[in-house]
N, CA, C and O atoms as CSV, one atom per row, in Angstrom:
chain,resi,resn,atom,element,x,y,z
A,1,UNK,N,N,139.648,91.964,-157.646
A,1,UNK,CA,C,138.605,92.510,-158.502
A,1,UNK,C,C,139.215,92.758,-159.878
A,1,UNK,O,O,140.386,93.119,-159.997
A,2,UNK,N,N,138.420,92.564,-160.888
A,2,UNK,CA,C,138.898,92.801,-162.241
A,2,UNK,C,C,138.926,94.297,-162.520
A,2,UNK,O,O,138.486,95.099,-161.697
A,3,UNK,N,N,139.448,94.666,-163.691
A,3,UNK,CA,C,139.542,96.081,-164.028
A,3,UNK,C,C,138.182,96.694,-164.318
A,3,UNK,O,O,138.032,97.914,-164.252
A,4,UNK,N,N,137.178,95.864,-164.640
A,4,UNK,CA,C,135.821,96.358,-164.845
A,4,UNK,C,C,134.908,95.688,-163.823
A,4,UNK,O,O,135.000,94.484,-163.584
A,5,UNK,N,N,134.033,96.483,-163.228
A,5,UNK,CA,C,133.095,95.932,-162.260
A,5,UNK,C,C,131.679,96.285,-162.682
A,5,UNK,O,O,131.443,97.291,-163.351
A,6,UNK,N,N,130.749,95.442,-162.277
A,6,UNK,CA,C,129.344,95.701,-162.539
A,6,UNK,C,C,128.706,96.402,-161.351
A,6,UNK,O,O,129.366,96.704,-160.357
A,7,UNK,N,N,127.426,96.651,-161.476
A,7,UNK,CA,C,126.693,97.372,-160.437
A,7,UNK,C,C,126.726,96.652,-159.092
A,7,UNK,O,O,126.952,97.280,-158.057
A,8,UNK,N,N,126.506,95.359,-159.101
A,8,UNK,CA,C,126.459,94.625,-157.833
A,8,UNK,C,C,127.776,94.758,-157.096
A,8,UNK,O,O,127.789,95.038,-155.897
A,9,UNK,N,N,128.877,94.563,-157.790
A,9,UNK,CA,C,130.187,94.649,-157.146
A,9,UNK,C,C,130.494,96.084,-156.710
A,9,UNK,O,O,131.051,96.297,-155.633
A,10,UNK,N,N,130.139,97.053,-157.528
A,10,UNK,CA,C,130.387,98.459,-157.171
A,10,UNK,C,C,129.634,98.834,-155.903
A,10,UNK,O,O,130.190,99.488,-155.021
A,11,UNK,N,N,128.368,98.422,-155.808
A,11,UNK,CA,C,127.579,98.746,-154.614
A,11,UNK,C,C,128.102,97.971,-153.410
A,11,UNK,O,O,128.165,98.509,-152.305
A,12,UNK,N,N,128.476,96.719,-153.618
A,12,UNK,CA,C,129.013,95.907,-152.524
A,12,UNK,C,C,130.282,96.543,-151.940
A,12,UNK,O,O,130.515,96.469,-150.734
A,13,UNK,N,N,131.077,97.151,-152.772
A,13,UNK,CA,C,132.352,97.724,-152.324
A,13,UNK,C,C,132.248,99.209,-151.987
A,13,UNK,O,O,133.261,99.847,-151.703
A,14,UNK,N,N,131.025,99.774,-152.013
A,14,UNK,CA,C,130.815,101.212,-151.839
A,14,UNK,C,C,131.422,101.747,-150.543
A,14,UNK,O,O,132.110,102.768,-150.555
A,15,UNK,N,N,131.171,101.062,-149.426
A,15,UNK,CA,C,131.658,101.571,-148.139
A,15,UNK,C,C,133.176,101.512,-148.073
A,15,UNK,O,O,133.809,102.434,-147.558
A,16,UNK,N,N,133.760,100.450,-148.583
A,16,UNK,CA,C,135.223,100.379,-148.630
A,16,UNK,C,C,135.769,101.487,-149.521
A,16,UNK,O,O,136.794,102.092,-149.206
A,17,UNK,N,N,135.094,101.752,-150.621
A,17,UNK,CA,C,135.486,102.819,-151.535
A,17,UNK,C,C,135.459,104.165,-150.808
A,17,UNK,O,O,136.416,104.936,-150.885
A,18,UNK,N,N,134.372,104.439,-150.112
A,18,UNK,CA,C,134.250,105.707,-149.398
A,18,UNK,C,C,135.273,105.840,-148.275
A,18,UNK,O,O,135.741,106.940,-147.983
A,19,UNK,N,N,135.616,104.725,-147.651
A,19,UNK,CA,C,136.589,104.733,-146.559
A,19,UNK,C,C,138.032,104.668,-147.050
A,19,UNK,O,O,138.967,104.629,-146.250
A,20,UNK,N,N,138.205,104.656,-148.371
A,20,UNK,CA,C,139.539,104.501,-148.982
A,20,UNK,C,C,140.202,103.211,-148.480
A,20,UNK,O,O,141.405,103.169,-148.225
A,21,UNK,N,N,139.374,102.157,-148.346
A,21,UNK,CA,C,139.869,100.881,-147.859
A,21,UNK,C,C,140.207,99.886,-148.949
A,21,UNK,O,O,140.596,98.756,-148.657
A,22,UNK,N,N,140.064,100.288,-150.201
A,22,UNK,CA,C,140.402,99.412,-151.322
A,22,UNK,C,C,141.818,99.686,-151.779
A,22,UNK,O,O,142.321,100.803,-151.650
A,23,UNK,N,N,142.464,98.652,-152.319
A,23,UNK,CA,C,143.775,98.924,-152.909
A,23,UNK,C,C,143.560,99.763,-154.176
A,23,UNK,O,O,142.439,99.860,-154.676
A,24,UNK,N,N,144.607,100.350,-154.677
A,24,UNK,CA,C,144.487,101.320,-155.774
A,24,UNK,C,C,143.792,100.765,-157.026
A,24,UNK,O,O,142.913,101.439,-157.564
A,25,UNK,N,N,144.147,99.563,-157.513
A,25,UNK,CA,C,143.444,99.054,-158.700
A,25,UNK,C,C,141.947,98.858,-158.461
A,25,UNK,O,O,141.136,99.167,-159.334
A,26,UNK,N,N,141.574,98.346,-157.286
A,26,UNK,CA,C,140.161,98.150,-156.981
A,26,UNK,C,C,139.441,99.488,-156.842
A,26,UNK,O,O,138.321,99.646,-157.327
A,27,UNK,N,N,140.080,100.447,-156.183
A,27,UNK,CA,C,139.487,101.776,-156.040
A,27,UNK,C,C,139.244,102.402,-157.416
A,27,UNK,O,O,138.182,102.971,-157.669
A,28,UNK,N,N,140.224,102.292,-158.289
A,28,UNK,CA,C,140.092,102.848,-159.636
A,28,UNK,C,C,138.992,102.145,-160.429
A,28,UNK,O,O,138.279,102.786,-161.202
A,29,UNK,N,N,138.849,100.824,-160.242
A,29,UNK,CA,C,137.808,100.082,-160.961
A,29,UNK,C,C,136.416,100.527,-160.513
A,29,UNK,O,O,135.530,100.720,-161.346
A,30,UNK,N,N,136.218,100.689,-159.207
A,30,UNK,CA,C,134.924,101.153,-158.702
A,30,UNK,C,C,134.690,102.592,-159.150
A,30,UNK,O,O,133.589,102.941,-159.574
A,31,UNK,N,N,135.702,103.410,-159.059
A,31,UNK,CA,C,135.584,104.809,-159.479
A,31,UNK,C,C,135.215,104.918,-160.964
A,31,UNK,O,O,134.396,105.757,-161.341
A,32,UNK,N,N,135.816,104.075,-161.800
A,32,UNK,CA,C,135.501,104.078,-163.235
A,32,UNK,C,C,134.047,103.685,-163.465
A,32,UNK,O,O,133.373,104.265,-164.317
A,33,UNK,N,N,133.565,102.712,-162.716
A,33,UNK,CA,C,132.166,102.308,-162.845
A,33,UNK,C,C,131.246,103.457,-162.428
A,33,UNK,O,O,130.272,103.760,-163.117
A,34,UNK,N,N,131.558,104.082,-161.316
A,34,UNK,CA,C,130.726,105.176,-160.816
A,34,UNK,C,C,130.703,106.360,-161.772
A,34,UNK,O,O,129.720,107.098,-161.828
A,35,UNK,N,N,131.772,106.539,-162.517
A,35,UNK,CA,C,131.837,107.643,-163.473
A,35,UNK,C,C,130.877,107.436,-164.644
A,35,UNK,O,O,130.513,108.399,-165.320
A,36,UNK,N,N,130.464,106.198,-164.889
A,36,UNK,CA,C,129.623,105.889,-166.041
A,36,UNK,C,C,128.207,105.446,-165.703
A,36,UNK,O,O,127.333,105.485,-166.568
A,37,UNK,N,N,127.963,105.033,-164.486
A,37,UNK,CA,C,126.685,104.416,-164.134
A,37,UNK,C,C,125.837,105.362,-163.280
A,37,UNK,O,O,126.160,105.623,-162.121
A,38,UNK,N,N,124.766,105.864,-163.856
A,38,UNK,CA,C,123.897,106.791,-163.130
A,38,UNK,C,C,123.238,106.135,-161.918
A,38,UNK,O,O,123.095,106.769,-160.873
A,39,UNK,N,N,122.839,104.876,-162.051
A,39,UNK,CA,C,122.197,104.192,-160.935
A,39,UNK,C,C,123.140,104.090,-159.743
A,39,UNK,O,O,122.747,104.369,-158.610
A,40,UNK,N,N,124.363,103.697,-159.995
A,40,UNK,CA,C,125.321,103.552,-158.901
A,40,UNK,C,C,125.760,104.906,-158.362
A,40,UNK,O,O,126.086,105.024,-157.180
A,41,UNK,N,N,125.772,105.918,-159.201
A,41,UNK,CA,C,126.062,107.277,-158.712
A,41,UNK,C,C,124.994,107.690,-157.710
A,41,UNK,O,O,125.294,108.364,-156.725
A,42,UNK,N,N,123.747,107.289,-157.956
A,42,UNK,CA,C,122.687,107.549,-156.992
A,42,UNK,C,C,122.934,106.826,-155.684
A,42,UNK,O,O,122.706,107.380,-154.609
A,43,UNK,N,N,123.402,105.585,-155.773
A,43,UNK,CA,C,123.747,104.821,-154.569
A,43,UNK,C,C,124.884,105.510,-153.817
A,43,UNK,O,O,124.867,105.587,-152.588
A,44,UNK,N,N,125.862,106.006,-154.556
A,44,UNK,CA,C,126.980,106.704,-153.932
A,44,UNK,C,C,126.496,107.965,-153.228
A,44,UNK,O,O,126.903,108.242,-152.100
A,45,UNK,N,N,125.639,108.721,-153.879
A,45,UNK,CA,C,125.092,109.923,-153.259
A,45,UNK,C,C,124.318,109.596,-151.997
A,45,UNK,O,O,124.440,110.291,-150.988
A,46,UNK,N,N,123.515,108.531,-152.053
A,46,UNK,CA,C,122.770,108.097,-150.876
A,46,UNK,C,C,123.730,107.706,-149.754
A,46,UNK,O,O,123.535,108.110,-148.608
A,47,UNK,N,N,124.756,106.929,-150.067
A,47,UNK,CA,C,125.713,106.475,-149.051
A,47,UNK,C,C,126.424,107.665,-148.414
A,47,UNK,O,O,126.600,107.699,-147.196
A,48,UNK,N,N,126.828,108.627,-149.211
A,48,UNK,CA,C,127.504,109.816,-148.663
A,48,UNK,C,C,126.569,110.606,-147.749
A,48,UNK,O,O,126.973,111.048,-146.674
A,49,UNK,N,N,125.331,110.779,-148.177
A,49,UNK,CA,C,124.365,111.520,-147.367
A,49,UNK,C,C,124.051,110.772,-146.078
A,49,UNK,O,O,123.960,111.387,-145.016
A,50,UNK,N,N,123.887,109.462,-146.156
A,50,UNK,CA,C,123.629,108.662,-144.970
A,50,UNK,C,C,124.784,108.766,-143.981
A,50,UNK,O,O,124.567,108.936,-142.781
A,51,UNK,N,N,125.988,108.665,-144.478
A,51,UNK,CA,C,127.163,108.794,-143.605
A,51,UNK,C,C,127.204,110.166,-142.945
A,51,UNK,O,O,127.510,110.282,-141.759
A,52,UNK,N,N,126.894,111.202,-143.719
A,52,UNK,CA,C,126.909,112.567,-143.177
A,52,UNK,C,C,125.884,112.701,-142.055
A,52,UNK,O,O,126.186,113.253,-140.997
A,53,UNK,N,N,124.669,112.195,-142.286
A,53,UNK,CA,C,123.622,112.274,-141.268
A,53,UNK,C,C,123.981,111.464,-140.026
A,53,UNK,O,O,123.761,111.920,-138.904
A,54,UNK,N,N,124.531,110.268,-140.218
A,54,UNK,CA,C,124.908,109.438,-139.075
A,54,UNK,C,C,126.034,110.073,-138.270
A,54,UNK,O,O,126.031,110.014,-137.040
A,55,UNK,N,N,126.980,110.670,-138.950
A,55,UNK,CA,C,128.079,111.327,-138.237
A,55,UNK,C,C,127.562,112.510,-137.429
A,55,UNK,O,O,127.974,112.735,-136.291
A,56,UNK,N,N,126.663,113.251,-138.034
A,56,UNK,CA,C,126.126,114.418,-137.344
A,56,UNK,C,C,125.342,113.987,-136.099
A,56,UNK,O,O,125.437,114.624,-135.050
A,57,UNK,N,N,124.577,112.914,-136.219
A,57,UNK,CA,C,123.779,112.446,-135.082
A,57,UNK,C,C,124.622,111.745,-134.035
A,57,UNK,O,O,124.345,111.861,-132.841
A,58,UNK,N,N,125.652,111.017,-134.462
A,58,UNK,CA,C,126.446,110.253,-133.499
A,58,UNK,C,C,127.682,111.013,-133.042
A,58,UNK,O,O,128.300,110.657,-132.038
A,59,UNK,N,N,128.040,112.056,-133.776
A,59,UNK,CA,C,129.221,112.833,-133.396
A,59,UNK,C,C,130.532,112.140,-133.715
A,59,UNK,O,O,131.576,112.549,-133.207
A,60,UNK,N,N,130.509,111.106,-134.538
A,60,UNK,CA,C,131.747,110.399,-134.865
A,60,UNK,C,C,131.545,109.425,-135.996
A,60,UNK,O,O,130.789,109.685,-136.932
A,61,UNK,N,N,132.229,108.296,-135.903
A,61,UNK,CA,C,132.139,107.270,-136.925
A,61,UNK,C,C,130.771,106.601,-136.894
A,61,UNK,O,O,130.041,106.689,-135.907
A,62,UNK,N,N,130.439,105.932,-137.990
A,62,UNK,CA,C,129.187,105.192,-138.087
A,62,UNK,C,C,129.194,104.078,-137.044
A,62,UNK,O,O,130.166,103.330,-136.945
A,63,UNK,N,N,128.116,103.961,-136.264
A,63,UNK,CA,C,128.054,102.869,-135.286
A,63,UNK,C,C,128.203,101.515,-135.970
A,63,UNK,O,O,127.710,101.310,-137.079
A,64,UNK,N,N,128.879,100.605,-135.306
A,64,UNK,CA,C,129.178,99.294,-135.887
A,64,UNK,C,C,127.907,98.527,-136.246
A,64,UNK,O,O,127.868,97.862,-137.281
A,65,UNK,N,N,126.865,98.604,-135.410
A,65,UNK,CA,C,125.636,97.868,-135.715
A,65,UNK,C,C,124.954,98.418,-136.962
A,65,UNK,O,O,124.374,97.658,-137.736
A,66,UNK,N,N,125.018,99.729,-137.161
A,66,UNK,CA,C,124.441,100.332,-138.363
A,66,UNK,C,C,125.239,99.894,-139.586
A,66,UNK,O,O,124.666,99.544,-140.617
A,67,UNK,N,N,126.553,99.917,-139.465
A,67,UNK,CA,C,127.412,99.480,-140.563
A,67,UNK,C,C,127.121,98.023,-140.916
A,67,UNK,O,O,127.063,97.669,-142.094
A,68,UNK,N,N,126.939,97.179,-139.903
A,68,UNK,CA,C,126.657,95.759,-140.141
A,68,UNK,C,C,125.315,95.578,-140.848
A,68,UNK,O,O,125.208,94.760,-141.761
A,69,UNK,N,N,124.288,96.333,-140.437
A,69,UNK,CA,C,122.986,96.233,-141.102
A,69,UNK,C,C,123.077,96.706,-142.542
A,69,UNK,O,O,122.480,96.094,-143.428
A,70,UNK,N,N,123.800,97.768,-142.792
A,70,UNK,CA,C,123.971,98.246,-144.163
A,70,UNK,C,C,124.721,97.226,-145.007
A,70,UNK,O,O,124.398,97.021,-146.177
A,71,UNK,N,N,125.717,96.591,-144.416
A,71,UNK,CA,C,126.471,95.584,-145.148
A,71,UNK,C,C,125.580,94.398,-145.510
A,71,UNK,O,O,125.682,93.863,-146.614
A,72,UNK,N,N,124.703,93.979,-144.586
A,72,UNK,CA,C,123.770,92.886,-144.899
A,72,UNK,C,C,122.833,93.294,-146.031
A,72,UNK,O,O,122.517,92.483,-146.902
A,73,UNK,N,N,122.392,94.548,-146.018
A,73,UNK,CA,C,121.536,95.053,-147.089
A,73,UNK,C,C,122.267,94.979,-148.427
A,73,UNK,O,O,121.713,94.508,-149.421
A,74,UNK,N,N,123.500,95.443,-148.445
A,74,UNK,CA,C,124.298,95.439,-149.673
A,74,UNK,C,C,124.535,94.007,-150.137
A,74,UNK,O,O,124.441,93.713,-151.329
A,75,UNK,N,N,124.840,93.122,-149.202
A,75,UNK,CA,C,125.069,91.717,-149.564
A,75,UNK,C,C,123.815,91.092,-150.163
A,75,UNK,O,O,123.914,90.183,-150.987
A,76,UNK,N,N,122.642,91.564,-149.763
A,76,UNK,CA,C,121.391,91.031,-150.283
A,76,UNK,C,C,121.039,91.525,-151.669
A,76,UNK,O,O,120.102,91.012,-152.280
A,77,UNK,N,N,121.759,92.504,-152.184
A,77,UNK,CA,C,121.436,93.055,-153.500
A,77,UNK,C,C,121.524,92.034,-154.615
A,77,UNK,O,O,120.757,92.102,-155.576
A,78,UNK,N,N,122.442,91.091,-154.507
A,78,UNK,CA,C,122.593,90.107,-155.577
A,78,UNK,C,C,121.912,88.788,-155.258
A,78,UNK,O,O,122.077,87.819,-156.000
A,79,UNK,N,N,121.143,88.726,-154.163
A,79,UNK,CA,C,120.426,87.518,-153.788
A,79,UNK,C,C,119.014,87.582,-154.360
A,79,UNK,O,O,118.182,88.332,-153.851
A,80,UNK,N,N,118.727,86.807,-155.416
A,80,UNK,CA,C,117.410,86.879,-156.053
A,80,UNK,C,C,116.275,86.507,-155.107
A,80,UNK,O,O,115.128,86.879,-155.357
A,81,UNK,N,N,116.558,85.792,-154.039
A,81,UNK,CA,C,115.515,85.391,-153.096
A,81,UNK,C,C,115.154,86.499,-152.120
A,81,UNK,O,O,114.091,86.454,-151.501
A,82,UNK,N,N,116.027,87.496,-151.973
A,82,UNK,CA,C,115.739,88.563,-151.018
A,82,UNK,C,C,114.870,89.633,-151.651
A,82,UNK,O,O,114.909,89.847,-152.862
A,83,UNK,N,N,114.086,90.301,-150.820
A,83,UNK,CA,C,113.262,91.414,-151.320
A,83,UNK,C,C,114.137,92.509,-151.898
A,83,UNK,O,O,113.783,93.121,-152.906
A,84,UNK,N,N,115.277,92.760,-151.271
A,84,UNK,CA,C,116.191,93.801,-151.728
A,84,UNK,C,C,116.707,93.485,-153.112
A,84,UNK,O,O,116.653,94.330,-154.006
A,85,UNK,N,N,117.213,92.257,-153.303
A,85,UNK,CA,C,117.763,91.869,-154.594
A,85,UNK,C,C,116.714,91.808,-155.681
A,85,UNK,O,O,117.004,92.126,-156.835
A,86,UNK,N,N,115.494,91.403,-155.337
A,86,UNK,CA,C,114.439,91.257,-156.337
A,86,UNK,C,C,113.981,92.596,-156.876
A,86,UNK,O,O,113.502,92.674,-158.008
A,87,UNK,N,N,114.117,93.653,-156.089
A,87,UNK,CA,C,113.648,94.956,-156.540
A,87,UNK,C,C,114.684,95.712,-157.350
A,87,UNK,O,O,114.397,96.797,-157.857
A,88,UNK,N,N,115.851,95.176,-157.480
A,88,UNK,CA,C,116.928,95.877,-158.182
A,88,UNK,C,C,116.978,95.485,-159.600
A,88,UNK,O,O,117.824,95.976,-160.348
């Protein structure tokens, strides 16, 4: 990832960012974007709240099927043919 990221890349990497799964330069690049972008800060807040609710209901980590569905949703953000991407 480059030192600057756009909204699509920041949202795509959101879960890795929250899980501290990015290497330091990538983590810093996403963090820098989130510090400036109100829209993506909203996405971050939503992701944190969703994780909190899922953990409370499941008593542990996010179920793999839920994580996979969320990842497909995120991947669709930059697909102009998808309903998700078209509304962004």
